[in-house]
Structures are given as structure tokens and as C-alpha cells.
matplotlib code that plots the C-alpha trace (Angstrom):
import matplotlib.pyplot as plt

x = [0.6, 3.7, 6.0, 10.0, 12.8, 16.1, 18.8, 20.1, 23.4, 20.5, 18.0, 21.1, 22.1, 18.5, 18.1, 21.4, 20.2, 17.1, 18.2, 20.6, 18.0, 15.1, 12.6, 11.5, 13.5, 10.1, 10.0, 14.1, 13.2, 10.3, 12.7, 15.1, 12.9, 10.9, 14.3, 15.5, 12.5, 12.4, 15.9, 14.4, 12.2, 14.1, 16.6, 14.0, 12.5, 16.2, 16.4, 13.1, 14.5, 17.5, 15.4, 13.3, 16.2, 17.9, 15.0, 14.0, 15.0, 13.1, 10.0, 9.7, 10.1, 7.8, 4.8, 5.1, 3.2, 1.9, 2.6, 4.1, 4.3, 7.2, 7.7, 10.6, 12.5, 9.4, 6.7, 3.4, 0.9, 0.9, -1.9, -2.6, -4.2, -1.9, -4.9, -6.6, -3.0, -2.8, -6.0, -5.2, -2.2, -3.1, -6.1, -3.3, -0.5]
y = [-2.3, 0.2, -0.7, 0.5, 1.0, 0.0, 0.0, -3.3, -3.5, -2.9, -5.0, -7.5, -7.0, -7.4, -11.1, -12.5, -11.8, -13.3, -16.4, -16.6, -15.8, -18.2, -15.5, -13.6, -10.3, -8.2, -9.1, -8.3, -5.1, -4.4, -5.3, -3.0, -0.2, -0.5, -0.7, 2.1, 4.4, 3.3, 4.5, 7.9, 8.3, 7.5, 10.3, 12.6, 11.9, 12.6, 15.8, 16.6, 15.8, 17.2, 20.4, 20.1, 19.8, 23.0, 25.2, 23.6, 26.1, 29.1, 27.2, 26.1, 30.0, 30.8, 28.2, 27.7, 25.1, 23.8, 21.4, 22.1, 20.5, 21.1, 20.3, 20.6, 23.1, 25.5, 25.3, 24.7, 24.5, 24.9, 23.9, 23.1, 20.0, 17.4, 15.7, 18.7, 19.8, 16.0, 16.3, 19.7, 18.5, 15.3, 17.0, 19.4, 16.9]
z = [-6.2, -6.5, -9.1, -8.0, -9.8, -8.1, -11.0, -12.0, -9.3, -6.4, -8.0, -8.4, -4.3, -3.7, -5.5, -3.9, -0.4, -1.2, -2.2, 1.2, 3.1, 1.2, 0.9, -2.1, -3.5, -2.9, 1.1, 1.0, -0.2, 2.3, 4.8, 4.0, 3.4, 6.6, 8.5, 6.9, 7.7, 11.2, 11.6, 9.7, 12.1, 14.8, 13.8, 13.4, 16.7, 18.5, 16.6, 18.2, 21.6, 21.6, 20.4, 23.7, 25.7, 24.9, 25.2, 28.2, 30.8, 28.4, 28.1, 31.9, 32.3, 29.2, 30.1, 33.8, 35.1, 31.4, 28.4, 25.3, 21.9, 20.1, 16.1, 14.4, 17.0, 17.3, 20.0, 18.1, 21.1, 24.9, 27.6, 31.2, 30.1, 28.6, 27.0, 26.0, 24.0, 22.8, 20.8, 19.5, 18.5, 17.3, 15.1, 13.5, 12.7]

ax = plt.figure().add_subplot(projection="3d")
ax.plot(x, y, z, "-o")
ax.set_aspect("equal")
plt.show()
């Protein structure tokens, strides 16, 4: 089990909320951290989708009739077969 040092102010907040919610401090911290990480993942996905949309006209011209995989704003792979592309990208990532 990992041990995290929240600092006294944050630990006090977590303990107060745990008492209010009638759950353990660990449960409050886990829920809060999970929610924060989910939000970060969503923000990352939104950035990837925005990059894809902004590049779409060029992608359609460069890779006609193909699927493309974009990561961090860059084309990392492409293929005419979505399953083949997915397999390669999944193996890389």
C-alpha cells in the first residue's frame, strides 16, 4: 500500500469531509483523486480531439480512404483497415 503525504491542511479537509459523509478518510481521498484523474484524462482526450478536428482537411487529403491514429497532435499511424490500425496502435501504446 502506498503512503501519501497530504500535508496538514489537506488532511484536515479530508478528515472533516469523511466525518460529514460518514466514510473513511481513505475513501474520501480515493474518490477525490479518482475524480481529478478522470477529469485530467478527459481534458487530454478533448485536446486530442481538437487537434484531430483542426487537422482533418489535411488528413483527408494526405490519407484518402484511410484511418489515421493521432497522438499528441501528430499522426502516429494509418491504414485502410481499422482493425489492423487499432492492433498496431494498441501494441505501441
